[in-house]
C-alpha positions in Angstrom: 40.6 35.6 2.8 41.2 31.8 3.1 41.4 31.2 6.8 38.0 33.1 7.3 36.6 31.0 4.7 37.6 27.8 6.3 36.9 29.3 10.0 33.2 29.4 8.9 31.6 25.6 9.6 29.3 24.3 7.3 25.3 24.2 7.8 24.2 21.6 5.6 26.3 18.8 4.7 25.2 16.6 1.7 27.0 13.2 1.3 26.0 9.6 -0.3 24.0 7.1 1.3 26.6 5.3 3.7 24.1 2.9 5.9 22.3 1.1 3.8 19.3 0.1 6.3 19.6 3.6 7.7 16.2 4.7 6.8 17.5 8.6 8.4 14.2 9.3 10.0 15.8 12.8 11.8 16.5 13.6 8.4 13.0 12.9 6.9 11.5 14.6 9.9 13.6 18.2 9.0 11.9 17.8 5.2 8.4 17.0 6.6 7.1 20.4 4.5 8.4 18.5 1.3 6.6 15.3 2.2 3.5 17.2 2.4 3.8 19.2 -0.7 4.5 15.7 -2.2 1.3 14.3 -1.0 -0.6 17.3 -2.5 1.1 17.2 -5.9 0.2 13.4 -6.0 -3.8 13.8 -4.4 -4.6 16.8 -6.8 -2.4 15.9 -10.1 -4.1 12.1 -9.7 -7.6 14.0 -10.8 -6.6 17.2 -12.1 -8.2 17.7 -15.6 -10.7 15.3 -15.2 -14.5 15.3 -14.7 -16.0 13.4 -12.2 -11.8 14.4 -9.9 -12.1 12.5 -6.9 -15.3 10.8 -7.0 -13.5 8.4 -9.0 -12.1 6.9 -5.4 -15.5 6.0 -4.9 -16.7 5.0 -8.3 -13.8 2.9 -9.3 -14.4 0.8 -5.7 -18.2 0.5 -6.2 -17.8 -0.4 -10.1 -15.4 -3.1 -9.2 -17.3 -4.8 -6.4 -20.6 -4.8 -8.8 -18.5 -6.7 -11.5 -17.4 -9.2 -8.4 -20.6 -9.6 -7.4 -21.7 -10.6 -10.8 -18.8 -13.0 -11.8 -17.4 -14.5 -8.4 -20.9 -14.2 -6.9 -23.6 -14.8 -9.6 -22.1 -16.5 -11.9 -18.9 -18.5 -10.4 -21.4 -19.2 -7.4 -18.1 -18.7 -5.3 -19.5 -18.5 -1.3 -19.2 -15.7 0.6 -19.9 -17.5 3.8 -23.0 -16.0 3.7 -22.0 -12.4 4.0 -23.7 -10.2 1.7 -21.7 -10.0 -0.9 -21.5 -6.1 -1.5 -19.9 -5.5 2.0 -18.1 -8.9 1.7 -15.9 -8.1 -1.6 -16.2 -4.2 -0.9 -14.3 -4.8 2.4 -11.6 -6.9 0.8 -11.0 -4.4 -2.4 -10.8 -1.7 0.4 -7.9 -3.2 1.5 -6.4 -4.6 -1.4 -6.1 -1.3 -3.1 -4.6 0.8 -0.7 -1.7 -1.9 -0.8 -1.9 -2.4 -4.5 -1.9 2.0 -4.8 1.2 1.7 -2.5 3.3 -1.0 -4.3 2.9 -0.3 -8.1 3.1 3.7 -7.4 6.7 3.8 -5.8 7.8 0.9 -7.9 8.6 3.7 -10.4 10.4 5.6 -7.8 13.7 6.6 -9.5 12.8 6.5 -13.2 9.8 9.4 -13.0 11.6 11.6 -10.6 15.1 11.1 -12.3 14.7 14.6 -13.5 14.1 16.4 -10.1 16.6 14.1 -8.5 19.4 15.1 -10.6 19.2 19.1 -9.9 17.9 19.0 -6.2 18.9 17.6 -3.0 16.2 16.0 -0.8 16.0 12.8 1.0 15.0 10.2 -1.9 13.0 8.4 0.5 11.1 11.2 0.8 9.1 10.3 -2.9 7.8 6.8 -1.9 7.0 8.3 1.6 4.2 10.8 0.3 2.8 7.9 -2.1 1.8 5.8 1.0 0.6 8.7 2.8 -1.6 10.1 -0.3 -2.7 6.8 -0.9 -3.6 6.5 2.7 -5.7 9.7 2.0 -7.6 7.6 -0.8 -7.9 4.6 1.8 -9.5 7.1 4.0 -12.4 8.0 1.4 -12.8 4.5 0.6 -13.3 3.4 3.8 -16.1 5.8 4.4 -18.1 4.4 1.4 -17.1 0.7 3.1 -18.8 2.2 6.4 -22.1 3.4 4.9 -22.4 0.2 3.0 -21.8 -1.8 6.6 -24.8 0.8 8.4 -27.4 -0.1 4.9 -27.1 -3.9 6.2 -27.4 -3.4 9.9 -30.2 -1.2 9.6 -31.8 -4.4 7.1 -30.6 -6.5 10.0 -28.2 -8.3 8.0 -25.3 -7.7 10.0 -24.2 -6.2 13.1 -23.1 -3.2 14.2 -19.0 -3.6 14.3 -17.3 -3.7 18.2 -14.0 -2.5 19.2 -12.2 -4.8 17.1 -12.4 -2.1 14.3 -9.5 -0.5 16.2 -7.9 -3.3 14.8 -7.6 -1.2 11.4 -4.6 0.9 11.9 -2.3 -1.6 12.8 -3.5 -3.8 9.6 -3.4 -0.7 7.2 0.3 0.3 8.9 1.4 -3.6 8.1 -0.3 -3.5 4.4 1.8 0.4 4.2 4.8 -1.4 5.4 4.5 -4.3 3.0 3.8 -2.2 0.1 6.3 0.0 0.6 9.2 -2.1 1.2 8.0 -4.1 -2.5 8.0 -1.2 -3.9 11.4 0.1 -3.1 12.5 -2.9 -3.7 11.1 -3.1 -7.4 11.7 0.6 -8.0 15.9 -0.2 -7.3 15.7 -3.0 -9.8 13.8 -1.0 -12.3 16.6 1.8 -12.7 18.2 -0.9 -15.0 15.6 -3.1 -16.2 12.7 -1.4 -17.7 10.8 -4.0 -19.0 10.3 -4.9 -14.9 8.0 -1.7 -14.8 5.1 -3.9 -16.9 5.0 -6.9 -15.1 4.2 -5.0 -12.2 0.6 -4.4 -12.7 0.5 -8.3 -14.2 2.0 -9.2 -10.9 0.0 -7.4 -8.7 -3.2 -8.8 -9.9 -1.7 -12.3 -9.7 -1.0 -11.7 -6.3 -4.5 -10.6 -5.7 -6.1 -14.0 -6.9 -3.5 -15.8 -4.4 -5.0 -13.7 -1.5 -8.7 -14.2 -0.6 -9.6 -11.0 -1.8 -12.7 -12.4 -3.9 -13.3 -15.5 -2.0 -13.4 -16.5 1.2 -10.2 -18.2 3.3 -12.4 -21.2 4.0 -13.0 -21.4 0.0 -9.4 -23.6 -0.4 -9.6 -26.6 1.0 -8.5 -27.6 4.5 -5.4 -29.2 3.0 -3.6 -26.7 0.9 -5.2 -23.7 3.5 -1.5 -23.5 5.2 -0.3 -22.3 1.6 -2.7 -19.4 1.7 -1.5 -18.7 5.2 2.3 -18.3 4.2 0.7 -15.2 2.0 1.0 -12.5 4.7 -1.7 -10.6 3.0 -4.4 -13.6 3.8 -4.2 -12.5 7.1 -4.5 -9.6 6.7 -7.2 -9.0 4.4 -9.0 -11.8 6.8 -8.5 -9.7 9.7 -10.6 -6.7 7.6 -13.4 -9.2 7.2 -13.7 -10.0 11.1 -13.3 -6.1 12.0 -15.8 -4.9 10.0 -18.3 -8.0 9.2 -17.4 -10.1 12.0 -16.6 -13.1 9.9 -13.3 -14.6 8.7 -10.4 -16.0 10.3 -8.4 -13.7 12.7 -5.3 -15.0 14.9 -2.5 -13.0 16.9 -0.3 -15.5 15.6 -0.8 -15.2 11.9 -0.4 -11.4 12.5 2.4 -11.6 14.0 3.8 -13.5 11.5 2.4 -10.8 8.8 4.2 -8.2 10.7 7.2 -10.5 10.9 7.1 -10.5 7.0 6.4 -6.7 6.9 9.9 -6.0 9.1 11.9 -8.3 7.0 10.7 -6.9 3.5 11.2 -3.0 4.4 14.4 -3.4 5.5 14.9 -5.4 2.1 13.9 -2.8 0.6 15.8 -0.3 2.3 18.6 -1.8 1.6 17.8 -2.0 -2.2 16.5 1.8 -2.4 20.0 3.2 -0.5 22.1 1.4 -2.3 20.5 2.0 -5.8 20.4 5.6 -4.4 24.1 6.1 -4.0 24.9 5.2 -8.3 20.8 5.4 -9.9 21.5 9.0 -11.9 24.2 6.7 -14.2 22.0 4.3 -15.3 18.1 5.9 -15.6 
């Protein structure tokens, strides 16, 4: 009887992650159906018991844009480089919201999913990947609002119709996703031992927004210190959004390559921290 059992080969072998930088893309592809279920869960559960439901995807950026227009445009008198304030702020908010969603919602991967992780096996990285994907749906809805706003100002003659440069939105969003995913996985690995870091994430993201030209153009910064702002990999991304949609802002392929390089480094560090924590986090959560 024992010999017959040993004669049968294992069909599935579950073992700890051995290579800390290995994302195991083949295993992720095998669990693509589970990834789709998590995406559906994240999208539906967020607004399941709300009155307006997915309309909050549009209401939130609209209200934020109006507040920024009043405070930074009318009260603080910060220049928008001659662009319509609503379009100027909405472009920055649309791109920034996607990054903020990715980093905020992936930063508590281990702590919020501990009950699932201790009972069922699946590649743990499926969870942060589902967050990035579901946030992409929200970004797409907000992008439609941005396109509608731009179309309005095009009809009014205050903006020109964007050209083929709008195709650059794909690599820009991919870099934002990579930066948010890498940072989020790093933070989620740290919060398994230091829970109070969760309270600092929202504050840190808000602080980072003001260090990025979201509510002000890059030209607002003195040329003497502008090089400091360019060390922020998010600066060229937000400026790139303004360039491709509004035809303004500074856009450089060299700066975009710098942002891509930062994304690769941050993503590798995040994978390293995530895979290392995955092996033993259940003992500390």
